[in-house]
C-alpha positions in Angstrom: -55.2 -54.1 11.9 -57.0 -57.3 11.3 -55.2 -58.8 14.3 -56.2 -55.9 16.5 -59.9 -56.4 15.8 -59.7 -60.0 16.5 -58.0 -59.6 19.8 -58.3 -56.1 21.1 -56.5 -57.3 24.2 -53.6 -59.5 22.4 -50.5 -57.6 23.1 -48.7 -58.7 19.9 -50.7 -56.7 17.4 -50.7 -53.3 19.9 -46.7 -54.0 19.8 -46.5 -54.5 16.2 -48.5 -51.5 15.6 -46.4 -49.5 18.0 -43.2 -50.5 16.2 -44.6 -49.5 13.0 -45.3 -46.3 14.2 -41.7 -45.7 15.6 -40.1 -47.1 12.4 -42.1 -44.6 10.5 -41.2 -41.6 12.9 -44.5 -41.3 14.2 -43.2 -41.3 17.8 -46.6 -39.5 19.2 -48.6 -42.2 17.6 -46.6 -44.9 19.3 -46.8 -43.3 22.5 -50.5 -42.5 22.3 -51.2 -46.3 21.2 -49.1 -47.5 24.1 -50.9 -45.6 26.9 -54.2 -46.5 25.3 -53.1 -50.3 25.7 -52.1 -49.7 29.2 -55.5 -48.1 29.9 -57.5 -51.0 28.3 -55.4 -53.7 30.2 -56.0 -51.8 33.6 -59.9 -51.2 32.9 -60.4 -54.5 31.5 -58.1 -56.8 33.2 -56.2 -54.9 36.2 -53.2 -56.0 34.8 -49.9 -54.0 33.3 -48.6 -54.5 29.8 -45.2 -56.6 29.7 -42.1 -54.7 29.6 -41.8 -56.2 25.9 -44.7 -53.9 25.3 -43.5 -50.6 27.0 -39.7 -51.1 26.2 -40.0 -49.6 22.6 -41.7 -46.3 23.8 -39.6 -46.0 27.1 -36.8 -43.9 25.2 -39.5 -41.7 23.6 -40.9 -40.6 26.8 -37.9 -39.9 29.0 -36.6 -36.3 28.8 
């Protein structure tokens, strides 16, 4: 979490955390973190996360 605190907008820190959640089977946490990051970027910078960021959770949210 140190990388997250240093750069709260930095995508790499969020992506690693999401990948850790997925590896541990915490899919709800992974999806939640991704959505929170997406909202942060929209609010602060008016941009979307990269496909590299959203790709790991795409299969978790499609039904």
